[in-house]
N, C-alpha and C positions, 0 to 999 in steps of 0.2 A: 462696601463695594465701591469701586472707583467711579467717580462721575466724569464722563467724557468732557473734553474741553470744547464746549459749544457755547456761543453767545445765547442768552435767554431771549430769543425772538420767536415769533409765531412761525416764521419760515423754517427755522431750525427745528421747532417742535413738530411740524408736519413731516419734515424729512426724517426725523428720528422715529416718529411713529410708524412711518412706512418701512424704515430699516428694521424696526422691532418686529413688525408683522412678517417681513421677509425672513428674518432670522428664526422666528417661531415656526414658520412653514418649513424652512430648511431643516430645523431640528426634528420635526415630525417625520419628514421624508427620510432623513438619515437614520432615525431611530427604527423606522420600518425596515430600511435596508439592512441595518445591523442585525435585527432579529431574523430576517430571512437568511442572511449569510451564516449566522450562527447555527440555524436549523440545518442548512445545507452542509455546513462544515461537520457538525456532529454526525450526520448521516454518513458522510464520506469517511470519517474516522472509524466508524463501526465497520463499514465495508472494507476499509484498509486492513483492519485487524483480522477480519475474516479471510481475506485473500492472502494475507501473510501466512496464516496457518495452512491454507490450502496449497500454497506454493511449497512450503516446507514439507508438507505431507507428500506432494507429488514428486519432489526431488528425492526424498527419502526412498519412496517406492521405486523410482527410476534407478537409483544407484544400487538398491538392493537387488533388483532384477538383473542389472548389468553384472554385478558381482557373482550372482548365481550362474549367469550365462558363461562367464569366464571360468568359473569352477567346473561347469559341465563340459565346455568345449575347448578351453584354453584361451589365453590372451591373444595369440596370433590369429586364430580362427575368427574370434569375435572382431578383431581389428579389420580383418579382410572383409567380413560381412558388412561392417559399418561403412566401408568404402564403397560398397556396391549399392547403397541406398540412394535411389534417384528421387530426390524430393527438393522442392524449392519453397522458400518462405517469403511471403509478401506482407510487409508491415505497413499499414496505412495510418497516417496521423492526420486527423481532422480536428475541428474545434467546435465547442459549444459555448454559449454565454449564459452566465448567471449574474443578474444585476450588473451588467456591464463588464464582468470579469471573464476573460477568455480562458477556457479550460480545455485541455486536450482530450481527444477521443481516439484511442489506439485500437485498431483491428488487426488481427493476425489471421492470415489464410495460408493453407498449405496446398501445394499442387503436387500430387503424387503420381508416380508411374510404376506401380507394382506389376508383377512380383519382382522383388529385389534379389531374391536368392531362393534356392531350392529348399523346400521344407525337409527334405531327406537329410538326416544327420544334423539337423539344426535344433537347438534347444528352444522351447517355446518362450523361455525367459528373454530371448533376444527381441521377439515381437512385443513382449510385455514392457521391456525397457524402452523400446522405440515409442510405444504408445504413451508411456508415462512422461518421457522427455518432451513429446509434443504437447501434452497437457500442461506440463510445467512452463513451457515457453508461452503458451497462450495466457496462462495465469500471471506470468511475470509481466507481460505486456499490460494487462489490466491493472496489476499492482503498481506499475510505473505510472500509469494514467492517474490512479487514485492518489499516489503520493505527491505528484506534481500539483494536482488539484487541491489537495489539503494545504500544501505550502502557500499556494497563491491565495486561497481563500483566507487562510490564517493571517497573511500579511494585510489583506484588504480589511479584514475584521479589525485588526489593530489600528489601521488608519481611520476607519470609520468611527471606532470608539473614541479616538483622540478628537476627531471633529465634533462628535456628539457632546463630549465632555467640555470642549472649548465653548460651544454654543450654550450649553446648559449652565455651566458654572462661571463663565466669564462674560461672553458677549451679551446674552440676553439679560442677565442681572444688571450689567453696566448700562445697557440701553434703557431698561426700566427705571433705574435710579436717575439717569440723566433726564428722561421724560418727566419723572416726578419732580425733579429739581427745577426744570424750566417751567413746568406748570405752576409750581409754587411761586417762583419769581414773577411770572406773568400775573398771577392772581394778586400778589403783593403790589405790583406796579399798578394794577387796575384799582385796588383799594386806595393806594396813595393818590392816584389821579382823581378818584371819586371825592376823597376828602379835600383835595386841592380845589376841585371845581366847586365844592360847596362853600369853601372859604372865599373863593373869588366871587361867587354869586352873592354871598352875604355882604361882602365889602361893597359890591356894586349896588346892592339894595340900600345899604346904609348911605352911600354917597348920593343915591337918587333921592332918598328921603331928606338928607341934609340940604341938597340943592333946592328941593321943593319948599323946605321951611324958609330958606333964605329969600326965595322969590315971594313968599307970602308975607 
């Protein structure tokens, strides 16, 4: 592991120990964030698959009812009835946040003003098709919400994993190695200083004894 380029001083040792502590705390927080995001992502993926199937089923039922209505009444009559439907759709987009990530929340509301046409001579498949298309539209809104959320969470999970790996495999080991290196150098310097002080002390004592002998 690479030792960072720091002079082996006590000041740098304290600074690096603080950096190491901060990096370890950051790793723990990012690791928790990653786990929470993955759990949320997996849940949304399951919901997305479910809503995809529900949308496909609703669309299939809607077109099947529409085809049957055309078969019963003719294309021109069905087209005329479709033009008489007085209904408005209100799609509201709000947001929610998961671990700092903004995710969409899509709500679909219908405002209806029935009756749209006389039931006399009208195939019930027309009403069935209308109901299934409304259901499909609501499901599509929810499916769009889920797909966007999955993409955003997946991107954030990738970024978080890269940060976690960088801290775990590069930053923290390098800081640990550098702290160990500076500790070793400082201990070595202290040992050298201790030996030097003993030599100086010994020399001073010898000189003192020699001086005392000369005086006597």
